[in-house]
N, CA and C atoms as a LAMMPS dump frame, in Angstrom:
ITEM: TIMESTEP
0
ITEM: NUMBER OF ATOMS
444
ITEM: BOX BOUNDS ff ff ff
-5.0000000000000000e+02 5.0000000000000000e+02
-5.0000000000000000e+02 5.0000000000000000e+02
-5.0000000000000000e+02 5.0000000000000000e+02
ITEM: ATOMS id mol type element x y z
1 1 1 N 37.713 -245.972 -160.145
2 1 2 C 37.719 -247.381 -159.689
3 1 3 C 36.692 -248.226 -160.491
4 2 1 N 37.17 -249.418 -160.717
5 2 2 C 36.243 -250.346 -161.412
6 2 3 C 35.264 -250.918 -160.43
7 3 1 N 34.275 -251.725 -160.925
8 3 2 C 33.271 -252.307 -160.076
9 3 3 C 33.847 -253.21 -159.035
10 4 1 N 35.064 -253.815 -159.331
11 4 2 C 35.596 -254.757 -158.299
12 4 3 C 36.496 -253.935 -157.316
13 5 1 N 36.498 -252.604 -157.329
14 5 2 C 37.202 -251.805 -156.332
15 5 3 C 38.672 -251.584 -156.622
16 6 1 N 39.054 -251.963 -157.815
17 6 2 C 40.524 -251.808 -158.207
18 6 3 C 40.653 -250.722 -159.34
19 7 1 N 41.734 -250.02 -159.293
20 7 2 C 41.987 -249.12 -160.384
21 7 3 C 42.156 -249.997 -161.668
22 8 1 N 41.63 -249.414 -162.79
23 8 2 C 41.85 -250.139 -164.04
24 8 3 C 43.276 -250.012 -164.443
25 9 1 N 43.789 -250.876 -165.214
26 9 2 C 45.138 -250.822 -165.802
27 9 3 C 45.187 -249.479 -166.635
28 10 1 N 46.393 -248.933 -166.674
29 10 2 C 46.597 -247.646 -167.415
30 10 3 C 46.159 -247.892 -168.871
31 11 1 N 46.301 -249.096 -169.347
32 11 2 C 45.953 -249.366 -170.77
33 11 3 C 44.401 -249.345 -170.963
34 12 1 N 43.642 -249.414 -169.872
35 12 2 C 42.225 -249.302 -169.912
36 12 3 C 41.652 -248.12 -169.167
37 13 1 N 42.509 -247.096 -168.946
38 13 2 C 42.074 -245.868 -168.312
39 13 3 C 41.657 -244.851 -169.291
40 14 1 N 40.426 -244.455 -169.224
41 14 2 C 39.926 -243.381 -170.16
42 14 3 C 40.745 -242.164 -170.213
43 15 1 N 41.057 -241.593 -169.101
44 15 2 C 41.878 -240.344 -169.179
45 15 3 C 43.203 -240.567 -169.85
46 16 1 N 43.886 -241.642 -169.561
47 16 2 C 45.198 -241.892 -170.105
48 16 3 C 45.003 -242.213 -171.624
49 17 1 N 44.038 -242.991 -171.992
50 17 2 C 43.791 -243.33 -173.39
51 17 3 C 43.463 -242.036 -174.203
52 18 1 N 42.77 -241.126 -173.623
53 18 2 C 42.434 -239.922 -174.245
54 18 3 C 43.68 -239.02 -174.471
55 19 1 N 44.55 -239.013 -173.426
56 19 2 C 45.862 -238.285 -173.595
57 19 3 C 46.762 -238.893 -174.639
58 20 1 N 46.823 -240.174 -174.633
59 20 2 C 47.672 -240.82 -175.655
60 20 3 C 47.165 -240.541 -177.077
61 21 1 N 45.797 -240.62 -177.223
62 21 2 C 45.27 -240.366 -178.551
63 21 3 C 45.43 -238.939 -178.943
64 22 1 N 45.32 -238.029 -177.976
65 22 2 C 45.512 -236.566 -178.262
66 22 3 C 46.988 -236.372 -178.722
67 23 1 N 47.917 -236.974 -178.082
68 23 2 C 49.307 -236.738 -178.531
69 23 3 C 49.585 -237.337 -179.882
70 24 1 N 48.973 -238.494 -180.12
71 24 2 C 49.055 -239.132 -181.469
72 24 3 C 48.608 -238.284 -182.563
73 25 1 N 47.47 -237.613 -182.272
74 25 2 C 46.844 -236.757 -183.339
75 25 3 C 47.532 -235.39 -183.404
76 26 1 N 47.908 -234.874 -182.261
77 26 2 C 48.452 -233.459 -182.195
78 26 3 C 49.94 -233.348 -182.583
79 27 1 N 50.69 -234.484 -182.472
80 27 2 C 52.099 -234.451 -182.878
81 27 3 C 52.329 -233.844 -184.284
82 28 1 N 51.765 -234.482 -185.284
83 28 2 C 51.993 -233.967 -186.649
84 28 3 C 51.404 -232.588 -186.821
85 29 1 N 50.321 -232.18 -186.134
86 29 2 C 49.729 -230.913 -186.285
87 29 3 C 50.581 -229.844 -185.615
88 30 1 N 51.144 -230.196 -184.507
89 30 2 C 52.161 -229.291 -183.824
90 30 3 C 53.296 -228.977 -184.763
91 31 1 N 53.826 -229.998 -185.454
92 31 2 C 54.908 -229.858 -186.38
93 31 3 C 54.556 -228.907 -187.43
94 32 1 N 53.341 -229.094 -188.076
95 32 2 C 52.868 -228.194 -189.072
96 32 3 C 52.758 -226.729 -188.565
97 33 1 N 52.198 -226.564 -187.352
98 33 2 C 52.034 -225.258 -186.815
99 33 3 C 53.366 -224.534 -186.407
100 34 1 N 54.315 -225.406 -185.996
101 34 2 C 55.601 -224.828 -185.677
102 34 3 C 56.272 -224.23 -186.917
103 35 1 N 56.001 -224.881 -188.07
104 35 2 C 56.622 -224.325 -189.321
105 35 3 C 56.003 -222.924 -189.62
106 36 1 N 54.834 -222.679 -189.203
107 36 2 C 54.139 -221.36 -189.51
108 36 3 C 54.154 -220.407 -188.358
109 37 1 N 54.747 -220.849 -187.223
110 37 2 C 54.904 -219.914 -186.13
111 37 3 C 53.702 -219.614 -185.271
112 38 1 N 52.72 -220.582 -185.21
113 38 2 C 51.613 -220.375 -184.306
114 38 3 C 51.474 -221.642 -183.443
115 39 1 N 50.72 -221.453 -182.312
116 39 2 C 50.517 -222.57 -181.301
117 39 3 C 49.232 -223.309 -181.697
118 40 1 N 49.013 -224.5 -181.116
119 40 2 C 47.79 -225.208 -181.455
120 40 3 C 46.607 -224.481 -180.869
121 41 1 N 46.703 -223.686 -179.805
122 41 2 C 45.614 -222.89 -179.247
123 41 3 C 45.246 -221.751 -180.256
124 42 1 N 46.263 -221.143 -180.768
125 42 2 C 46.008 -220.029 -181.781
126 42 3 C 45.37 -220.58 -182.969
127 43 1 N 45.803 -221.783 -183.388
128 43 2 C 45.146 -222.486 -184.607
129 43 3 C 43.69 -222.744 -184.345
130 44 1 N 43.35 -223.214 -183.08
131 44 2 C 42.025 -223.559 -182.775
132 44 3 C 41.149 -222.293 -182.853
133 45 1 N 41.638 -221.234 -182.304
134 45 2 C 40.927 -219.921 -182.341
135 45 3 C 40.756 -219.464 -183.812
136 46 1 N 41.674 -219.58 -184.63
137 46 2 C 41.523 -219.16 -186.017
138 46 3 C 40.492 -220.069 -186.705
139 47 1 N 40.597 -221.381 -186.468
140 47 2 C 39.644 -222.303 -187.076
141 47 3 C 38.187 -221.989 -186.675
142 48 1 N 38.028 -221.672 -185.403
143 48 2 C 36.685 -221.354 -184.904
144 48 3 C 36.175 -220.097 -185.611
145 49 1 N 37.003 -219.063 -185.767
146 49 2 C 36.623 -217.826 -186.39
147 49 3 C 36.405 -218.039 -187.855
148 50 1 N 37.252 -218.836 -188.511
149 50 2 C 37.166 -219.094 -189.964
150 50 3 C 35.847 -219.802 -190.184
151 51 1 N 35.473 -220.768 -189.381
152 51 2 C 34.304 -221.549 -189.524
153 51 3 C 33.053 -220.804 -189.182
154 52 1 N 33.095 -220.024 -188.084
155 52 2 C 31.823 -219.47 -187.576
156 52 3 C 31.677 -217.924 -187.791
157 53 1 N 32.739 -217.238 -188.407
158 53 2 C 32.568 -215.826 -188.517
159 53 3 C 32.873 -215.103 -187.18
160 54 1 N 32.628 -213.852 -187.186
161 54 2 C 32.919 -212.925 -186.033
162 54 3 C 32.063 -213.45 -184.875
163 55 1 N 32.738 -213.471 -183.615
164 55 2 C 32.152 -213.978 -182.418
165 55 3 C 32.673 -213.258 -181.17
166 56 1 N 31.813 -213.303 -180.125
167 56 2 C 32.311 -212.773 -178.844
168 56 3 C 33.376 -213.741 -178.173
169 57 1 N 34.315 -213.189 -177.439
170 57 2 C 35.304 -214.08 -176.844
171 57 3 C 34.812 -215.25 -176.024
172 58 1 N 33.734 -215.08 -175.257
173 58 2 C 33.174 -216.185 -174.487
174 58 3 C 32.748 -217.342 -175.369
175 59 1 N 32.216 -217.066 -176.528
176 59 2 C 31.765 -218.142 -177.479
177 59 3 C 33.034 -218.752 -178.017
178 60 1 N 34.006 -218.05 -178.393
179 60 2 C 35.3 -218.485 -178.961
180 60 3 C 35.931 -219.45 -177.893
181 61 1 N 35.989 -219.017 -176.684
182 61 2 C 36.586 -219.812 -175.652
183 61 3 C 35.945 -221.235 -175.568
184 62 1 N 34.631 -221.196 -175.558
185 62 2 C 33.917 -222.415 -175.415
186 62 3 C 34.19 -223.389 -176.664
187 63 1 N 34.028 -222.826 -177.836
188 63 2 C 34.182 -223.624 -179.077
189 63 3 C 35.654 -224.071 -179.26
190 64 1 N 36.604 -223.269 -178.839
191 64 2 C 38.048 -223.683 -178.955
192 64 3 C 38.55 -224.412 -177.776
193 65 1 N 37.743 -224.693 -176.769
194 65 2 C 38.173 -225.457 -175.566
195 65 3 C 39.261 -224.685 -174.84
196 66 1 N 39.101 -223.448 -174.562
197 66 2 C 40.047 -222.657 -173.89
198 66 3 C 39.367 -221.896 -172.696
199 67 1 N 40.185 -221.626 -171.676
200 67 2 C 39.695 -220.746 -170.549
201 67 3 C 39.82 -219.33 -171.034
202 68 1 N 38.88 -218.498 -170.601
203 68 2 C 38.734 -217.151 -170.995
204 68 3 C 40.083 -216.36 -170.759
205 69 1 N 40.728 -216.57 -169.555
206 69 2 C 41.97 -215.767 -169.376
207 69 3 C 43.108 -216.177 -170.406
208 70 1 N 43.115 -217.486 -170.739
209 70 2 C 44.065 -217.956 -171.722
210 70 3 C 43.714 -217.293 -173.103
211 71 1 N 42.44 -217.337 -173.388
212 71 2 C 41.986 -216.754 -174.722
213 71 3 C 42.365 -215.302 -174.849
214 72 1 N 42.244 -214.506 -173.81
215 72 2 C 42.633 -213.125 -173.839
216 72 3 C 44.087 -212.942 -174.252
217 73 1 N 44.997 -213.771 -173.777
218 73 2 C 46.435 -213.64 -174.205
219 73 3 C 46.581 -214.135 -175.658
220 74 1 N 45.895 -215.196 -175.986
221 74 2 C 45.946 -215.713 -177.3
222 74 3 C 45.432 -214.697 -178.357
223 75 1 N 44.355 -213.993 -178.038
224 75 2 C 43.736 -212.974 -178.912
225 75 3 C 44.763 -211.869 -179.086
226 76 1 N 45.488 -211.473 -178.011
227 76 2 C 46.421 -210.39 -178.093
228 76 3 C 47.59 -210.864 -179.085
229 77 1 N 48.052 -211.997 -178.986
230 77 2 C 49.099 -212.5 -179.857
231 77 3 C 48.6 -212.559 -181.299
232 78 1 N 47.418 -213.044 -181.49
233 78 2 C 46.907 -213.146 -182.844
234 78 3 C 46.624 -211.736 -183.485
235 79 1 N 46.243 -210.84 -182.626
236 79 2 C 46.059 -209.452 -183.083
237 79 3 C 47.399 -208.835 -183.486
238 80 1 N 48.445 -209.045 -182.632
239 80 2 C 49.825 -208.504 -182.965
240 80 3 C 50.326 -209.115 -184.316
241 81 1 N 49.965 -210.361 -184.58
242 81 2 C 50.385 -211.035 -185.87
243 81 3 C 49.524 -210.616 -187.05
244 82 1 N 48.43 -209.896 -186.733
245 82 2 C 47.52 -209.481 -187.89
246 82 3 C 46.541 -210.529 -188.315
247 83 1 N 46.331 -211.526 -187.525
248 83 2 C 45.417 -212.645 -187.903
249 83 3 C 43.984 -212.442 -187.48
250 84 1 N 43.762 -211.589 -186.471
251 84 2 C 42.353 -211.277 -186.029
252 84 3 C 42.198 -209.791 -185.845
253 85 1 N 40.984 -209.427 -185.788
254 85 2 C 40.587 -208.016 -185.514
255 85 3 C 39.5 -207.963 -184.375
256 86 1 N 39.683 -207.051 -183.522
257 86 2 C 38.656 -206.942 -182.494
258 86 3 C 38.03 -205.505 -182.635
259 87 1 N 36.611 -205.607 -182.631
260 87 2 C 35.817 -204.394 -182.72
261 87 3 C 34.784 -204.34 -181.639
262 88 1 N 34.337 -203.196 -181.229
263 88 2 C 33.264 -203.069 -180.237
264 88 3 C 31.971 -203.673 -180.84
265 89 1 N 31.239 -204.295 -179.986
266 89 2 C 29.863 -204.841 -180.318
267 89 3 C 28.937 -203.68 -180.718
268 90 1 N 28.178 -203.787 -181.714
269 90 2 C 27.319 -202.695 -182.142
270 90 3 C 26.234 -202.37 -181.187
271 91 1 N 25.736 -203.385 -180.405
272 91 2 C 24.634 -203.157 -179.538
273 91 3 C 25.135 -202.864 -178.1
274 92 1 N 26.309 -203.379 -177.727
275 92 2 C 26.842 -203.212 -176.311
276 92 3 C 28.307 -202.841 -176.442
277 93 1 N 28.631 -201.597 -176.367
278 93 2 C 29.985 -201.076 -176.596
279 93 3 C 30.99 -201.675 -175.558
280 94 1 N 30.49 -202.21 -174.457
281 94 2 C 31.442 -202.792 -173.488
282 94 3 C 31.967 -204.125 -173.954
283 95 1 N 31.259 -204.781 -174.825
284 95 2 C 31.639 -206.038 -175.384
285 95 3 C 32.469 -205.812 -176.675
286 96 1 N 33.183 -206.919 -177.091
287 96 2 C 33.903 -206.838 -178.313
288 96 3 C 33.575 -208.098 -179.116
289 97 1 N 33.694 -207.948 -180.467
290 97 2 C 33.562 -209.019 -181.349
291 97 3 C 34.925 -209.261 -182.045
292 98 1 N 35.205 -210.536 -182.252
293 98 2 C 36.519 -210.933 -182.808
294 98 3 C 36.23 -211.522 -184.114
295 99 1 N 36.978 -211.112 -185.134
296 99 2 C 36.876 -211.709 -186.448
297 99 3 C 38.254 -212.015 -186.994
298 100 1 N 38.274 -212.969 -187.945
299 100 2 C 39.51 -213.362 -188.581
300 100 3 C 39.817 -212.346 -189.668
301 101 1 N 41.087 -211.988 -189.859
302 101 2 C 41.427 -211.053 -190.967
303 101 3 C 41.789 -211.927 -192.224
304 102 1 N 41.995 -211.221 -193.348
305 102 2 C 42.39 -211.913 -194.576
306 102 3 C 43.686 -212.742 -194.332
307 103 1 N 44.596 -212.125 -193.597
308 103 2 C 45.899 -212.828 -193.339
309 103 3 C 45.633 -214.132 -192.49
310 104 1 N 44.686 -214.074 -191.548
311 104 2 C 44.396 -215.229 -190.728
312 104 3 C 43.653 -216.288 -191.612
313 105 1 N 42.817 -215.844 -192.451
314 105 2 C 42.086 -216.84 -193.367
315 105 3 C 43.123 -217.457 -194.29
316 106 1 N 44.125 -216.652 -194.795
317 106 2 C 45.137 -217.141 -195.666
318 106 3 C 46.038 -218.182 -194.974
319 107 1 N 46.3 -217.966 -193.723
320 107 2 C 47.069 -218.934 -192.933
321 107 3 C 46.323 -220.286 -192.871
322 108 1 N 45.018 -220.227 -192.662
323 108 2 C 44.208 -221.467 -192.612
324 108 3 C 44.273 -222.123 -193.981
325 109 1 N 44.007 -221.36 -195.055
326 109 2 C 43.978 -221.851 -196.395
327 109 3 C 45.358 -222.45 -196.79
328 110 1 N 46.416 -221.765 -196.403
329 110 2 C 47.776 -222.264 -196.805
330 110 3 C 48.119 -223.553 -196.149
331 111 1 N 47.516 -223.919 -195.062
332 111 2 C 47.811 -225.093 -194.282
333 111 3 C 46.675 -226.162 -194.312
334 112 1 N 45.681 -225.806 -195.016
335 112 2 C 44.525 -226.697 -195.134
336 112 3 C 44.849 -228.091 -195.697
337 113 1 N 45.633 -228.113 -196.764
338 113 2 C 46.009 -229.373 -197.384
339 113 3 C 46.791 -230.27 -196.429
340 114 1 N 47.762 -229.67 -195.682
341 114 2 C 48.539 -230.467 -194.756
342 114 3 C 47.707 -230.968 -193.668
343 115 1 N 46.804 -230.113 -193.117
344 115 2 C 45.95 -230.563 -192.029
345 115 3 C 45.02 -231.666 -192.447
346 116 1 N 44.518 -231.539 -193.685
347 116 2 C 43.576 -232.606 -194.105
348 116 3 C 44.32 -233.894 -194.368
349 117 1 N 45.619 -233.788 -194.928
350 117 2 C 46.394 -234.956 -195.104
351 117 3 C 46.711 -235.635 -193.817
352 118 1 N 46.946 -234.959 -192.762
353 118 2 C 47.191 -235.614 -191.422
354 118 3 C 45.991 -236.317 -190.99
355 119 1 N 44.761 -235.719 -191.107
356 119 2 C 43.587 -236.436 -190.728
357 119 3 C 43.218 -237.585 -191.617
358 120 1 N 43.524 -237.466 -192.862
359 120 2 C 43.299 -238.543 -193.83
360 120 3 C 44.164 -239.73 -193.488
361 121 1 N 45.342 -239.541 -193.09
362 121 2 C 46.248 -240.619 -192.716
363 121 3 C 45.641 -241.304 -191.482
364 122 1 N 45.224 -240.629 -190.491
365 122 2 C 44.658 -241.222 -189.343
366 122 3 C 43.34 -242.012 -189.705
367 123 1 N 42.559 -241.351 -190.524
368 123 2 C 41.333 -241.99 -190.931
369 123 3 C 41.631 -243.262 -191.718
370 124 1 N 42.655 -243.199 -192.587
371 124 2 C 42.986 -244.425 -193.309
372 124 3 C 43.464 -245.543 -192.419
373 125 1 N 44.306 -245.219 -191.431
374 125 2 C 44.871 -246.162 -190.464
375 125 3 C 43.749 -246.778 -189.613
376 126 1 N 42.768 -246 -189.265
377 126 2 C 41.638 -246.535 -188.457
378 126 3 C 40.599 -247.21 -189.234
379 127 1 N 40.427 -246.673 -190.458
380 127 2 C 39.269 -247.098 -191.324
381 127 3 C 38.124 -246.014 -191.104
382 128 1 N 37.609 -245.583 -192.277
383 128 2 C 36.642 -244.496 -192.173
384 128 3 C 35.485 -244.724 -191.147
385 129 1 N 34.954 -245.969 -191.086
386 129 2 C 33.76 -246.152 -190.231
387 129 3 C 34.216 -246.019 -188.799
388 130 1 N 35.3 -246.594 -188.454
389 130 2 C 35.77 -246.491 -187.03
390 130 3 C 36.186 -245.08 -186.723
391 131 1 N 36.75 -244.335 -187.596
392 131 2 C 37.109 -242.99 -187.406
393 131 3 C 35.799 -242.173 -187.088
394 132 1 N 34.829 -242.291 -187.945
395 132 2 C 33.578 -241.56 -187.663
396 132 3 C 32.871 -242.036 -186.36
397 133 1 N 32.952 -243.314 -186.058
398 133 2 C 32.372 -243.807 -184.81
399 133 3 C 33.143 -243.216 -183.67
400 134 1 N 34.438 -243.129 -183.768
401 134 2 C 35.226 -242.438 -182.631
402 134 3 C 34.714 -241.045 -182.402
403 135 1 N 34.682 -240.3 -183.535
404 135 2 C 34.162 -238.883 -183.326
405 135 3 C 32.739 -238.849 -182.728
406 136 1 N 31.906 -239.763 -183.159
407 136 2 C 30.566 -239.766 -182.589
408 136 3 C 30.604 -240.052 -181.103
409 137 1 N 31.419 -241.097 -180.71
410 137 2 C 31.533 -241.459 -179.302
411 137 3 C 32.094 -240.229 -178.547
412 138 1 N 33.113 -239.613 -178.937
413 138 2 C 33.714 -238.481 -178.232
414 138 3 C 32.756 -237.372 -178.141
415 139 1 N 31.994 -237.099 -179.257
416 139 2 C 31.006 -236.033 -179.07
417 139 3 C 29.878 -236.407 -178.078
418 140 1 N 29.538 -237.71 -178.039
419 140 2 C 28.552 -238.101 -177.028
420 140 3 C 29.119 -237.961 -175.636
421 141 1 N 30.39 -238.335 -175.44
422 141 2 C 30.896 -238.134 -174.134
423 141 3 C 30.951 -236.663 -173.763
424 142 1 N 31.279 -235.79 -174.668
425 142 2 C 31.309 -234.381 -174.435
426 142 3 C 29.873 -233.857 -174.067
427 143 1 N 28.943 -234.302 -174.789
428 143 2 C 27.507 -233.937 -174.52
429 143 3 C 27.009 -234.397 -173.178
430 144 1 N 27.479 -235.57 -172.756
431 144 2 C 27.054 -236.123 -171.46
432 144 3 C 27.444 -235.274 -170.281
433 145 1 N 28.451 -234.505 -170.422
434 145 2 C 28.913 -233.669 -169.341
435 145 3 C 29.05 -234.385 -168.053
436 146 1 N 29.937 -235.348 -168.068
437 146 2 C 30.165 -236.205 -166.925
438 146 3 C 30.818 -235.333 -165.833
439 147 1 N 30.187 -235.39 -164.666
440 147 2 C 30.742 -234.587 -163.539
441 147 3 C 31.26 -235.507 -162.414
442 148 1 N 32.326 -235.096 -161.717
443 148 2 C 32.865 -235.863 -160.637
444 148 3 C 31.934 -235.802 -159.404
């Protein structure tokens, strides 16, 4: 509700604006991923592992914005495709560590130029300063941890 007690117009609704923006950004990325046979969630996991190295599933879930039960299924699929490897933690055998394989890293590398080109188009349309400002604002919003 706005300060005057009325719902904002959908054109001024933050949740709806975020969904529209997500679809605008993810449409071309989904098309790219469809061509290589992986989902956007699988791509996020591979990106997190490629960027940060071997990690525990709870860390991956947080960084890839996934729920742990969903991540478990995603890891199984990525393992079946040969894109990740799971090994027992050296200090706590009950835990596992997930790492990207050479095939997974190659998938990222093979699609890097397309992914960058998609983001460059959006950045060019918005202007680099506004693009960076948007990222800063979204990261601020995430850090604020707004609770209902």
